[in-house]
N, C-alpha and C positions, 0 to 999 in steps of 0.2 A: 520397599527398597529405599535406601538413602543415597545421597551423593557420595558418601564415603566408600560405597561398594562399587563405584564406577571406575576406580583407578585414577582419579584426578589428583594432582599434586596438592600438597598442604596449602600452598599459597592460593591456589584457586578455591579450595574448600573454605579458606578464611574469607575470601571475597564473597563467596556464595552465602556464607553465614551472615556476613555483614549486611547483605541485602535482605536477610530474613527468610531465605528459602531453606527448606529441610528435605523435601522430597522431590525428586525429579518428575517432570511430567511424562506421560507415555511416549511422546516423540523423543524426549531427551533420553529416556531409558533405552529406547531402541536404536537411536542414532549415534550416541556418544561412543559405545564400545567399538563398533566397526570403524569409526573414524580414528580412534586411538590405535587401532590395529593397522592403520595405513591404507584401508580399503577405500575405493571410490563408493560414494553413496548417492542413491536417488531416493529422496524422501518427500512424502506428501503429508501435509498436515494443515488443518484449518488455521485461520488467523487466531491469535490469542492463546495458542497452545504451548508457547515457549520454544518455538523452533529456532529462534535466533540464538538462544543459549545452546541449542542442540548442535550447532556447528562452531559457535564462538569458543565454548569451553574446551573441547578437545583440540581445536586449532591452537589455542594459546598454550595448552599443555605440550603439544608436539614442538612448537617453536622454542619454548622455554627450556626443554630438555636438550635441545641442540643449538645453543647460542652461537652466533657468528661474531668473530673477533674483529677489532679495528673499525670497520665501517658497517653500516646497516643497509644492505640492499633490500628491496621489497621482496619479502619471502612469502607473503600471503596476500592474495587479492580477493576482495569481496565485492562483487559487482551487483548493484541494485538498480531498479528502474527509475526511481524518483529521488529527488533531493531530500524529501522528508524521511523516506526510509533509510537513505544513506546516513543522515544525521542520527537517526534512532539506533541503527546498528553500531555506528561509531561510539555512541554513548554507552552501549552495552560492552563493547570491547574495552573502553576506558575503565569502566567499573570493575569488570572481571579481571583486568590485568593490573589492578592497583598495587598488588604486592609482587609483581613480576618485573624483571628488567627487560621490558619490551616497549617499543615505541610504536605509536599508531597515528594515522592521519586520515582525514576525509576530504575528498575533493568533489565538487559538483559545480555546475554552471549557475549563472545568475548573480555571481559575486566576483569580486576582483581575484584574479588568479595569483597575484604576487605573493600574498601570505601563504597560500597553499604550496607554491613552488619553493618558498623559503623553508617551509617545514620539511618538505621532501628532501631538499639538499642537505639538511642536517642528519638525514638517515632515518628511515622508518622500516619497521619489520612488517607491519600490517597496514595495508591501504584499502580503505573503503571508498568506492567511487561509483559515479554514474557513467554510462558509456560515452556520452558526448564529451565531457570535460576530460576524461581519461585519454581518449584518442586525440583530442586537441593538444594536450600537453605532450603526449608521446610524439605527435607529428612535429612539434616544435623542438624535440630533442631534450625535453626537460625532465623526463623520467624514463626508466627502463624496466621492462618486465622479464628480462632475460634470466633473472635468478629466482623467479616465483616457484615455490615448492608446493603450495596449496592454493587451489582456485575454488572459490565459492560463487555459484550463480544463485542468487536469492530471488525469490518471486519470479521464477523462470517463465511461468505462464503469462504473467503480466508483461514481461519483457517481449514475448512474442506478440501479445495483443497490441503493444505500442510500436511495433515495427522495428525492434532492435536486433533482429536476427543477423543482418549483415554486419552490424557493429560487433556483435558477439563473436562472429567468425574472425573479424580482424583482430580482436583482442586475443583470441586463442592462438592465432598464428604468431603472435608476438611473444608467447611464453614457451618455455622448454617443453618438449614432448613428454619428458618424464616428470610427472608431477601427480599429486593427489587431487582428485576432482570431487566436489560436493555440489549436488544440485537439489535445491529445495523449491517446492512448488505447492500451490493449493490444490492442484488437480494433476492427474496422470492422463492427459488427453493424448490423442494419437500424435499431435504435433510435438508435445513434450517428449514422448517416447522416442520420436525420430531424432529430436535434438540431442537427447541423452545418449543415443546410440553413437552419435558422432563425437561426443565429448568424453563419456565415461568408459572406463575399462573394467569389464566384468564387475559391475556395481552390485552392492547390497541394496535390495529394495526395502524401504521402510515406509509403512503407512499406518499412521496413528488413528485415523478416522476414515470412514467411507468418503468417497469423492462427493464434493458439492453438498454435503449435509450441513445443517446449521447447528450451532452450539446449543445443546439441550437447555442450558441455563437461561436462554433468551426467551422471554415471553413475547409472542408475536400477535399483532392485531391489525385489522384493516378497518379504516373509517371510509365508508362510501360517502361521497360528497360531490356537490356540483363544482365544476372546474373553477368557476369564478368566486367560489366561497372558501377555497382552500386557505388563503392567507388569513382571513378572519378566524377560521377554525383553528389553525395552528397557534395563533396568538391567544385564543381562548383557552386551549388546552394547557399552554405554558403558564398563563396567568392564573387560571383557576386552581391548578394543581401545584403552583409555585415551584415549577421545575427550576433547578439551579444550574444544571449543565446539560445542554441538549445539542447533539450533532445533527444537522439537517442537510439532506442531500437534494440538490436540484439537478436537472439535466444540463442546463446551460450556464455559462458565466453571466450572461445578462440576467437570467432568472435569479441567480444567487445574489447579485448586486441589488436587484429590485426588492427581493424578499428581505434582505438585510436592512435596507432603508425603511421598509414598512415596520420591521421589528423595532428599530430605534425610535421611529416616530410614535410608537405605541408604548414607549417607556421601557423597552426590553433591551439591555445591552447586547449588541451583536456585532459580529465581524464576518467578512467573507474571505474564503480562501479558494483560489483557482489559478489556472495557468497564466492569466493576464496580470496577476499580482506579482510584484517584485519579490525576490527571495526575502528581503528585509521585512516587507509587509506580511508575508506568509508566516515568517518566524515570529513576528510580533503578535499576530492574531492567534497563533497556536499557543504561545506563551500566556497570553491574556486569558485564553479559554482554560488552560490547565490550572492557572493560579486563582481562578474564580472571578477575575475582573470582567470577564465576558461570559454571559450566560448562554448565548447561542452562537455556535459556529456554523455558518452556512457554507456548504462546500459542493463542488462538482466531484466527479468520480476520480479526479486526480488525488483526492484525499481518502479514497476508499481503502487503500492499503498503506501500510507503513506508519500510520499514526498510532502511537502507543499512548493511550490516555487511561491511566489507572482508574478502575472502578467507575467508568463512564456509565451513568444510569439509563440514558435515553438516546435512541437514534430514531429519527423521523425521516421517512421517504416522502418529501413534499411532492415529488414526482417519481413514479416507478421507473427503474431503468429498463430500456428495451432489450437488454441482454440479461437473461435470467441469472446467470452466474454472478453478475455484478451485485445483485440483491444480497447474495450470501456474503460477499466481501464487504458490502456496506454495513450490514447489521452486525458483522463480526467485530466492529469497533467496540461493541458492548459485550457483556458476558464473557470477558476475557479472564483467563487463568482461573476458571471455576467460579468467578463472581456472577451474581445474577444481573440481568439487564432487561430492558424493555425496548422492543422495536415496533414502531407504529408506521403505517403506510396510509397516506391520503390518496384514495383511488377515485378518479373520475371515470365517466362512461367510456372515454376513448382509451383507457388503460386496462380495461377488463381482459383483453387478450394477453397483455403482459402479465397480469395477475395469474391467469390460468397457467401460463408457462412457468411462473415461479412456483406455484403450488405443485405442479408436476415434478419440478426439479427437487424440491425439498420433501416431497412425498407426504404432504398433508394439506388439508383444507384449512386455510387461515380463518380464524373467527372474525366475523364482520359486525360492525356496530354503526349505527346512524344516530347522529346528534340532532336533537330537535332544533329546527331553524336552519340546519345545514344539509337538508336532504338533497340527494342526487337529482339531477334534472331528468325526468322520465322521457323527455323528448330529445335528449342529446344523442348524437351518433356514437355508436360503440366501435366504429372503425378506428383502429389505431393510426396515429400520425406517423407516417414512415419517413425515414431520412430523406431530406430533399423535398418533402411535401409540405405545402402550406394551404390552409383552408380558406384564406382570405378570398372574398368574392371579387375584390378589386385586382385586376391583373397587374397593375403597377405595384401594389403591395406585395403580390407574390414574388415579383422580380426583386424588389428592394429588400424583402425580408428573408429570402431563401437562405442566405449565408448566415444570418444572425439568429436563426432559429434551429431547425432540425440538424443542418450540417454542422452547426456550432457544437451540438451535442457530441457528434462524432469526434470533432477536434478535441473536445474536453477529455473524452475517453482516451484519446491517443496522446495525452499530455501536451496540450496546446502550445508548448514551447517550440513545436516544429511545424513547418508549413509544407503541404504537398505541392509538387509541381502540377502544372495543368494536365500533363499526360498521366496523372495519378501515380507516378513513381515517386516514392517518398525521398525527400532530401532533408537532411537534418542539419540544423545550425548547432554544431557541436558545442559552441561556447555557451549555449543557453540551456543545455540539458543537465 
C-alpha cells in the first residue's frame, strides 16, 4: 500500500514525499481511512510506529478541504502530556502542512506565554498544547475552544499516569459537543477504555501491535552488576565500544545529575534532562544530543515518551523502572520506524523483582551477561526498594533522604512540574505544565 491510495490531498502527498516516506506504517494504514471518513477513533500503537502522522495527516486533510474565511478560530486541538511531545507533534504538523493554507501553534508551560498568546491572536487552525498551559490561557480569556471540530488526545495512557484526568474533563467541557474525537494510546487498559467511553462516539478501534510488546528490531540485554559498580560499567561500555549517541534512564533527578557529572569527568560529553530543568535547558540538551555535540543524554521517565530521535542506536536503563510498562516506553526510543536498536539494562540485586516483572510483560527471558571485574554482589539483598523506603541504618538519614530518593522517583514519573498537597490530592501549577 502507498500513501497515494489513502485518499490524501496532493499537497499532503507532496509533503510526505519531501520527508522521504513512501509506504504508510500499519497504524497509519488502519487509522487514516476512518479519520478521513469523520469517524471517532481509538488507536493503540507502540512508540516509534508513526502514530503521530496517523492523526496529523487526515486532520490536516479535513481542515484544508473546509477552509474558514476571514479569521481562524482554533478548529483542531491536539492535547499532549509533556512539553517535549507537544513540540515534536507541532514539528510534524508544520512539516506536513507546508503546502497547505493552514496555521498552527504550540503552547506549553515553562516559557513566557506572551509569544504564544500573540500567535493565537493572529489566528490558528491547529493548536498543540499541554493541559496546564491550555487551561491557564483559557482561564485568562486568551483563547477559546468553542469552534473546535477535531480533538486529539495523544498518549492518553500517559495522561492518566500523570494525573491529568480532571484537566482533560475541563478541556472537554470547553469544546462543542459535536466534534470528531481521536484518542491514541500505547495501551488499551481498563482506565483508557473507561475514558474513551466518555469521550468517543461509536469509535473505530485500531490496534497495530499487541499491548505492551516491545519493538522486534530492538536487541535487549541485561548486565548483572553490583550496585556500586554501575557507573564505572556504563562508562566502560560507552568508551570501549565508542558509542556516539546513548540515551540513559535513571529513576531520580538527583541520580541523573550525579551520573551526568561522572560522565563529564570521565571525558564523555553528557547532559541531563528532567523535571527540575528549565524548558530552555531541556531544549538545549536535546538539541545537543540530536546534533552530536552531546554523546550521552541522561534522563528520568519524563523523557520516556515524546522524544523523537531518529536512528537512536542505544538506550541504557541505568536503573530499571519499578513500573514494568515504563521499560517498554523507555526502550521504545530506539528501534523506531523499523530501524534497529540496542537496549541494555544494568541490573543490581535489588532490581531482580523488577526484572522478572518486565520479562513477564514482554513475554521473554532477557539474555544476561556479566562483565569481569563488575560481578554482582552475592551478599546483596534482593529485596526491591519500595517507594518511600530507604535502607540507611541511620534514622536521621532515613528522614532526611526520604523525599530525595524513592519518593522523588514517583514525582519524576508524574512530571515533577507538579507538587501534590499533603492530603495526597494533586494540585497542578498550570503555568508550569
